[in-house]
C-alpha positions in Angstrom: 4.1 -8.1 -21.8 4.2 -10.8 -19.1 6.3 -8.5 -16.9 3.5 -5.9 -17.0 1.0 -8.4 -15.8 3.3 -9.5 -13.0 4.1 -6.0 -11.9 0.5 -5.0 -11.9 -0.5 -8.0 -9.8 2.3 -7.3 -7.3 1.4 -3.6 -7.0 -2.3 -4.5 -6.7 -1.5 -6.9 -3.8 0.6 -4.3 -2.1 -2.2 -1.7 -2.4 -4.7 -4.2 -1.1 -2.5 -4.9 1.9 -2.1 -1.1 2.5 -5.9 -0.6 2.2 -6.5 -3.4 4.7 -3.9 -2.0 7.1 -5.3 1.5 7.0 -8.8 0.1 7.6 -7.6 -1.9 10.5 -5.7 0.8 12.2 -7.9 3.9 11.5 -10.5 2.8 14.0 -7.8 2.9 16.7 -6.6 6.4 15.8 -7.8 9.2 18.2 -5.9 12.1 16.6 -8.1 13.8 14.0 -5.1 15.0 11.8 -3.5 11.5 11.8 -6.8 9.9 10.9 -7.3 12.5 8.1 -3.8 11.7 6.7 -4.5 8.0 6.8 -7.9 8.4 5.1 -6.2 10.4 2.4 -3.6 7.7 1.9 -6.5 5.2 1.7 -8.2 7.2 -1.0 -5.0 7.5 -3.1 -4.3 3.7 -2.7 -7.9 3.0 -3.8 -7.5 5.2 -6.9 -4.2 3.5 -7.7 -5.8 0.1 -7.3 -8.5 1.1 -9.8 -5.8 2.1 -12.3 -4.1 -1.3 -11.7 -7.4 -3.2 -12.2 -8.2 -1.2 -15.4 -4.7 -1.8 -16.8 -4.6 -5.5 -16.0 -7.8 -6.2 -18.0 -5.8 -5.3 -21.1 -4.0 -8.5 -20.5 -7.2 -10.6 -20.3 -6.6 -11.1 -16.6 -8.3 -10.4 -13.4 -6.3 -8.9 -10.5 -4.9 -11.4 -8.0 -6.3 -11.0 -4.5 -4.5 -11.3 -1.1 -5.1 -14.7 0.4 -7.2 -14.9 3.6 -4.1 -15.8 5.6 -2.3 -12.6 4.5 -5.4 -10.6 5.5 -5.6 -12.3 8.9 -1.9 -11.8 9.6 -2.3 -8.1 8.8 -5.2 -7.7 11.1 -3.5 -9.7 13.9 -0.4 -7.5 13.6 -2.4 -4.3 14.1 -4.3 -5.8 17.0 -1.1 -7.0 18.8 0.8 -3.8 18.1 -1.9 -1.5 19.4 -2.9 -3.6 22.4 -1.1 -1.4 24.9 0.0 1.6 22.8 -2.4 3.5 20.5 -0.3 6.6 20.4 0.3 8.6 17.2 3.9 7.6 17.4 3.2 3.8 17.6 0.6 3.9 14.8 2.9 6.0 12.6 5.8 3.6 13.2 3.6 0.7 12.2 2.4 2.4 9.1 5.9 3.6 8.2 7.2 0.0 8.3 4.6 -1.1 5.9 5.0 1.9 3.6 8.8 1.4 3.5 8.3 -2.3 2.6 6.0 -1.1 -0.2 8.7 1.3 -1.5 11.4 -1.4 -1.4 9.1 -3.8 -3.3 8.1 -1.1 -5.8 11.7 -0.2 -6.5 12.7 -3.9 -6.9 9.8 -4.3 -9.4 11.0 -1.2 -11.3 14.6 -2.4 -11.5 13.7 -6.0 -12.3 11.0 -5.4 -15.0 12.4 -2.8 -17.4 10.4 -4.2 -20.3 7.0 -3.4 -18.6 4.6 -1.3 -20.6 4.8 2.5 -20.3 1.4 2.6 -18.5 2.5 0.0 -16.0 5.7 1.9 -15.4 3.6 5.1 -14.8 1.4 3.3 -12.3 4.5 1.9 -10.6 6.2 5.2 -10.5 3.1 6.9 -9.0 2.9 4.1 -6.4 6.5 4.5 -5.3 6.4 8.4 -5.3 3.2 8.5 -3.3 4.6 6.1 -0.7 7.8 8.2 -0.5 5.6 11.3 0.1 3.6 9.3 2.7 6.7 8.4 4.6 7.5 12.1 5.0 4.0 12.8 6.2 4.0 10.0 8.7 7.4 11.0 10.2 5.9 14.0 11.9 3.8 11.7 14.1 6.8 9.8 15.5 
């Protein structure tokens, strides 16, 4: 079940990065509907992260955390990218890029770890599906 532990840790780190990005960018969003959509995404990511954390304890492990450099780079990216343009289109574009990276990583985890536990696969499938749905939601703001 080592692949399950690996998958859960990778999904957990992706979710943490998403949560940090949403936290960093939400304060710059002026449009109420976009902010509402981002806060909904935050809530779902948080729920998925709780599922990851619960599942990983079955492997006598604690979830891996993002290192401080990764967090700082995420914050810096938001600051630089919204310095001159805080439009819905720019914010949506930034969030789409991150979400698409999450989909790519999720699908790679799925394909490369077929022996993961059923619960791990369910979490991963939910992670990928939600991000795919989020892409469709964010496209309307471009």
